[in-house]
N, C-alpha and C positions, 0 to 999 in steps of 0.2 A: 562510493564514499571516498573522500580524499584522505590521504595518509595522515594529515594533521588532526582531522576529526577522529579517525580511528585511534590515533595515539592518545588523544584526550580521553576518549571513552575507556580505552584499555588502562590508562593510568588511574582513572577513578576506580576501576574494578580491582586493580592490583593493590590499591591503597586500602581496600576493604570497603569502599563505598560503592553502593550499587547505583549505576547511572539510571536515573528515572527517565521515562519517555520525554519529559519536558527538558531535562538536562541534555539529553541526546539531541533532541530537536533544536535546541538553542545553538549547540555546537555546529550542527549541520547547516542550519539556516545562516549562521554568521558567515560561514565560508561560501555557501552556494548563492546567497542572496546579494553579494557585493556587486555583481554585474547585472542585477535585475532592476526592473522598474520600481518606482516607489509603491505602486499599487500591489505588485507582487510581494514586496517586502512587508506591506501591511497584512497581506494574507498569511505570510510566514509567522508574523508576530501573533496573529489571531490563533494560528495552530499551536504555537509554543505555549500560549496562555490557555489552551483548551477551550477557546471560544468557537466551537464547531460551526454553529449556524452562521456566524459572521464570516468565518473562513470560507464556508461553502458559497456564500453570496459573492464574496470577492473573487474566488477562483472560477466560479461560473461566469461572471461578467468578463473576467480576463480571458477565459478560453474563447468567448464569443467575439471579443473586440481587439485582441492583440495577437496576430498570427505568429509573431516572433516568440511568444511565450505560451502559445496555446497548448503545446504538448506537455510542458511542465505543469501548466494550470490544470489540464485534464487529469494528470496523475494525482495532484493534490486534491482535486475535486473528488475523484474516486476514493482516495484515502479517507477524506473527511466523511463522505457518504457512508463508508464502512464503519467509521467511528460512531456515527449517529444511528447505526443499526439498519441502514437502508441498503441492504446487500444487493437487492435487485437493481437499484439505481447505480450502485458502485460497479456491478458487473457490466451494465450497459455503458457507463462512462469509460471504463478501462478497455472494453472491446472497441469503443470508438477511437481511443488513443492508439491501440494496436493497429486498427484498420486504416486510420487516416495518417498516421506518422510512423510507418514501418522502420524508418532509419533513426528514430529518436533515441537519445541516450536513456530515455526512461522506459524503453520497451521491456527489458529484463525484469525490472521492478514491477511494471504493470502486469506482465504475464504471471509473476508470482502472486501478486495481489488478486488477480482474476482467479487463479487456481484456488487460492485460499477462500475467497468469497464463495466460489462454487462448492468447495468441500463443506462449508458451513451451511449453505442454503439447501443443498441436496446431497447429503453425505453418501447415501446409497448409490445414487446415480454417478457421482464423482468417482467413488472408489470402484464401482463396476467398470467404468471406463479405464481407470488406472490398471485394473487387473488384466485388461486386454493387452497391455503393453508387455506383459511377462510371458515367457514361454513356460507353460505348465505341462506336467505329465498328464494331469487331469485338471482341466479348467474348473474353477468354482462355478457352481450353478445358482448360487444364492449369495447376495451381498446384504449384510445387515449392519446397522449402526448399533453397536453394543458397547457396554462399559464393563471393564474388568476391575472396577473399583470394589473394595471390600463391601459386602452387603448386597451386591448385585448378582 
């Protein structure tokens, strides 16, 4: 995220206003989209207006037809699929981005989105894998998706 976008979002927060996803997206897109194609900017506009199906169609087409913007288009396609609740499709799209564009500026965000989508679609499997990354005195033998909310 560029400094001016971050400054804008922080200034909203400090003024007591909570930046909505649409406000944040508009600030991000205004900066990021200046050097992009008109089709890409149309996809950004659809995202900022929460027209998910339209954004998905635009970024799918862009990923297939414009090699110069394919990595960014794949990222936003995966993001949109996640917004639509299509987590399996989002995972596949983001894995394609990571596999096909390993040096893309979008890789870190894509990896985060991929991990998030996996944690939601298969929480027990995801957290079981994460538990293997820790050195335990005694490793957990069971992973369970539980809630600690009152009443559970």
